[in-house]
N, C-alpha and C positions, 0 to 999 in steps of 0.2 A: 473281463467283466462277463458274467452269464448275460444271453440273450434272452428276451420275454418268451414265455412258452409259444407263443404264436409264431415267433420268427423261427424256434427250435422245430415246429411242426413243420413250417415251410420247408425247410432245410431236408426233413426227412420226405415230404412229398416231391421235391425235387430230385432227391436222391431216387426215388422210387420210380419216378417218370424216366429219368436218365437211362436206369436199368432197362426198361422195357423198350426204349428207344434203341438201344444197343442190341438187343434181343430181335429188333426188327429188321434189322441187316439195311438200314438205309444209307447208312455211310457218314461221317462226320462226328462228331463227338456230343452234338443233340443240346449244346448249351442254351441256345435260345428256347427251346422245349423245357429244359429243366427250369429256366427261370420264369417261364411264364406259370408253370405250375407253381413256383414258389409266390410269386406276387399275387396269383389268384387266393393262396391262402393269407398271405401277409402283406398288403399293397406297400407297408412301410418296412419291409425286410431290408432295401437297399440302404436305406437311411440308418438302420439298426446295426448292418453287418458293416458298414463303414466307419462307423464310430469308433475313434480312438486311434484310427491308423493315419498314417501320412500317405496322401494319394496325390499323384502326379497324374493328369488327364493330358492325353495326346489326340488332338485331331486335325484334320485338314481334308482337303478333297482326295490328295495325293500323298502317300508314302507313310500312313500313320500305322499301318499294320507292322512295316518294316522297322519304323524307329521304335514302336513298342517293343518289338522283340531285341533290338540293338539296345534299349534302355535297360531291359531287364537281365540281359547278358552283362551290361557295363554294370549293375547293381549287384549282381550275382545270385539273387532271389528276391522274389516279390510276389504279391497276388496279382495275377494278370489275366486278362482274357485274351491269350496268345493266339486263341483260334478266329479271332477277328468278330466275334459276334459282339458288337458294339454298339448295340442298343439298350435300353433299362433291362431287358429281360435277359440279354447274354451278361450285363455285366453283374447282375446281382447274383448270377450262377458263379462269376469269378471271385466273387468274394468269399462264396459260401464253401468254395473249394479248399481254401486256404486262409489259415489264421495269421500269416506274416504280418508284422506290423507297417510293414510298408506296401503299396500298392501302384502299380503303373497300369494305366487304364487306357484303353484305344475308346475314343468316343466318337460316334457319328456326327457330322457336324452340323445337324439338324436337334440333336439332342443335347448341346453343350448347357443350355440353360437347365433342362431338367435335371440333368444327372449332377452338375455343380451343386443345385441346391440338396441332393441327398447325401453326396458324399464329402461335401465341404473340402476341396481340395487346397493342398499348399502351393501347387505351381499347375498352369495350364501351358502346354507346347502348342503353339498355333501356327501350323506349318504352310498354309497356303489355301487360296479358294479358287478353285477352276469350275468351269461348266462342266457338268457330268450329269447324264442320264436326262438329257433335255425334255422328255415327255414330261416329266413329273418331278423334276427339283426346280426349287426357287432359283430367281437369278441370283448372280453372285452378289450384287449389291445389297440384294434384302438379306441374305444371310450375313454379309457383313455387318449390317446393323443389329441383325441380331444378336451375333457375337459382340459387339458393343455393350449393349443392355447386360449380357450374361456376363461380361468381364467385369463390369463394374458392380455388379450383384456378388459375386463370387468371394471378392476381396482378396483374391489370390495374386503370386505373382505370374505375370505373363510373359513367357519366353516366346517371344514374337518376330516373324518374318519381316524386316522393314521394306525389302524389296518388293513386297506385294503391297500395293496402295490399301487394299480393302482390309487387309490384315494389321497392317500400320495404323490406318484410322480407328479401327476399332479397338485397339491397345493403348492409345496415347494418353488417355486421361487416366489410367490405372499404374500401379506398380508394374513397371515391365523391364525385361531385358533383352535389348535389339541383337537377334542372331540373324547372321545373313549367311544363306547357304550357299550361295555362290551361283545359282541359276537366275535367269531372267525370262519372264514370260509376258508378255505385254498384251497379249490377244484378249485376254479376260480382263485387262486392267485397263482399257481405253479411255474411261472417263473418271474424273475424280469423284472420289466417294463422299467429298465435302460439299461441292458446287457444283458438279455435273458437267463442267467444262473438259475439253480433252486434255489428256495429261501428254505432257512431253516426255519423251524416252530418250535419254542418252546410251551411250554403251553400257554405263554400270549404274546409271542412277534414273529416278524420274521426278518431275516436278510439275505443278500446277501453277497457272498465273494467281491464282487465289492465294498463294504463299504456302500450301501445303506442299511439302515434298518429302524425298526419303530421308528417315533420321539417319545419323551416323551409326554404325553398328557397335555395339559393346564387345562382340565376339563374332567371328567368321572362319570359315574354312577354306583351305587350298590343300595343294599336294602335300605341303611340310606338315600339317595339322591345324588342330584348333588353336586360333590366336585370340589374344583380349587385347583391349583397348590400351590396358596398363602395359604392354610390352611381353606378356607371358606367352608362351607357346607350349601346347601339349601335343607332342606327335601322337600318331595313330596308324596302324596298318589295318587294311580291309580287304576280304577276298570278294565281298559283294562288288559287281561291277559298276563304273560310271561315276560321273561327278554327282548325279543326283544321290547316290547312297553314301558319298562323303558327307553331303548336307545332312544327310538323315542320321548318320553317324554323331554328326556334331551336336545337334540337336539332343541325341541319346546321351551323350555325354554329360549336357548341362543338367538333363533331368536327373540322372543318376548323381549328379553332385549336389542337388537340390535335397535329396534323399540322404545325403551324408556319406556317399562312396568317394575316396581319395582320387583326384582325377587319375593321376597316372596307374593306378590299379585298375580302375575302369576303362581306361584306354587299351590296357594289356588283355581284359578280357573280349575285347571285340574282335582279335586277331582271326580267331579260327572258326568265326560264323560265315557259313557258304549260302544257306537259305534262310527264310522267314514265311512260315507257313505255307510252303510250296513255291514261294515266289523266287526265282532264279534255280531251281531245283532242276536236277538232271532227270529225263525221262526217256524211254524208248519208244521211238516212234518208226515205222517203216523200216524195220532193223537196223537203224543208227540211233546214237545219240543224240538228244537236243537239250538246249535250255529252255526252260519253260519261264514265261515273263507275261505279269499281267499288264496288259496294255488298253484300257478302258474309257479313254478320252483323248483329245490332241494334246494336251500337256504331257500325257504320259509316253505316247508315243514319240514326241518330240524329245523327250529324256533318253529314251532307249536308243533312238537314232544317233545320238551322240557317241554310243559307243558298240553298237550294233551294225552300223550302216553298212561294214564291209564284208558282214557275214550273209550267207542265204538266210533268208527270213519267210516264215509262212506267218500269214494273218487268218486267226479263226475269230471270225464275227459272229456272234448271235444277236437277237433283239429281243430278249425275255425281258421280264420286269425288274430281274437285276442289272440287266445292261441298258436299260433303257431303250425303247423301242423304236425311237428315232435315230436313223442312221446316217443322218445328214452331216454329224459331226465329221465324217470320214474325209468331207471336202475341206475341212481346216486342218488334215494332217498334210505336212509338206512331202507327198509321196514323189514330188518331180526331182528330190534329190536322187532316187533311184532310176532316172531315165535312161532309157537305153539296156537295161537290167531286167531280170526276171523275177517275180516275187511269187510265193505259193498264197493259194487264196481257197478256204475251205470255211465250212460252219453253214449255219441256217441262213447267213446272208452272204454266201459267197459272190452270188452274182453282183450284188451291192460292191463289194469290194473289188470283184474283178473288172467292172465298169468305171469304178474310181481310179483304178491303176492304169486302164486303157486312157483315159483323159490325162492322165499325168505323164503318158509317153512310157510307161512301164508294161513289161508283157505278162500277164497274169498266167499263172500255172495252176489251173481248176481241176481238183479230181473229186471222186466220189466220196472220200473220206480223208482224214488226216494222215493214216497209213499210206495212202495211195499217193497222195501229193508228196509227203516226205522222199519216196522212192523217184519221184520225178525231179528232185532237186539238186543242184549242182554240188559236187564235194566242197567240204568245209564244214566248220561248226556250225550245226542249223541251230537256229532259234526260233521259238514258237512263241508267236506274240498273240495271246488270247483275251478276248473281252471275258467279263468276270463268270457267267455261267459256264464257258466253254473251260475256264481255268480251274474253276471249283472242281469240276470231273477230273480234269485233266491231273491236278496236282496228287489225286490217290495212286496214281502211277508211279510218283518220285520215287528212284532210286539212290542208293548213297553216291556221292561225288566221287569221282576216282580220285 
């Protein structure tokens, strides 16, 4: 279907601005800049370009970029905003770049309602809701209520995490598939989203005295693969580290299945993926190789600790707008597990990190810059855990994994 003239002009404007952006040498692909130019020419461009396509939207505080990459890999091909530009400007640029009839789109958790109205998704993958960017983000409960309204209005299948009370409550009254990624994080779900009472957490489940409790999953992951309540299991192998990424992969497989991918074929396609938009990529720092990891809030730090705790670690923390200027979240990271060891600390808030490590009984290794700290770290596979602004700069140094 031929787009209206105004939309075609918007696409041309985006291409022109994108070319100018690349010539400027500012780095990145300029997706958001292109998209802003498009929407200035045609405010309805997102709706127009999404028409006639089957779209799956992927959202959550943590893991949405990696899950989007995994879902595209599982499907084989799709229109997507793989660079992580997940607000309307970046999303409209993704639709303009590809005419593929399927789209897998990462969406910022605060824009679910706005984007869903425009693209009319067939499914929404709702991963989790955690505290993030404390100085400017809404409380988790408020975002959950917004999701509930968005899910009801969208009329799409919601692939929702029943282990997160706020996600589960938001999806209970709509067409849903409960997918349990296998991880538990109670710190951001202490109170019931229905009545406000304290939630009781056991090892694997949660429940409230008002009767709200964790739904039984329709699908879940473990070391053997993706399981279904009817007894089926799809094995898959993954080079991305940790249980958190097995959960992301399970959600990705379900997203690809919604769009028509045979499950066995989709699982095979995941096996060779080593990084996602710089996440888990290899970088060279201080004359040695390191694995780059985005660690932007307490939940992401806890997830990384499950698989990287035995390795030398450098924490690089900034407090720019994209990170959140409030670094008090460092005191919700259980650094005490490293007691008696040394961890590197650098970035614009290296002193904040060093103090937190000292309080936890960890010896901070602080240097002038990342290369300096890396040279001081003990032997072993180095892991650099970076907040968002630092991560964005460092991923440009990513090299091919050995």
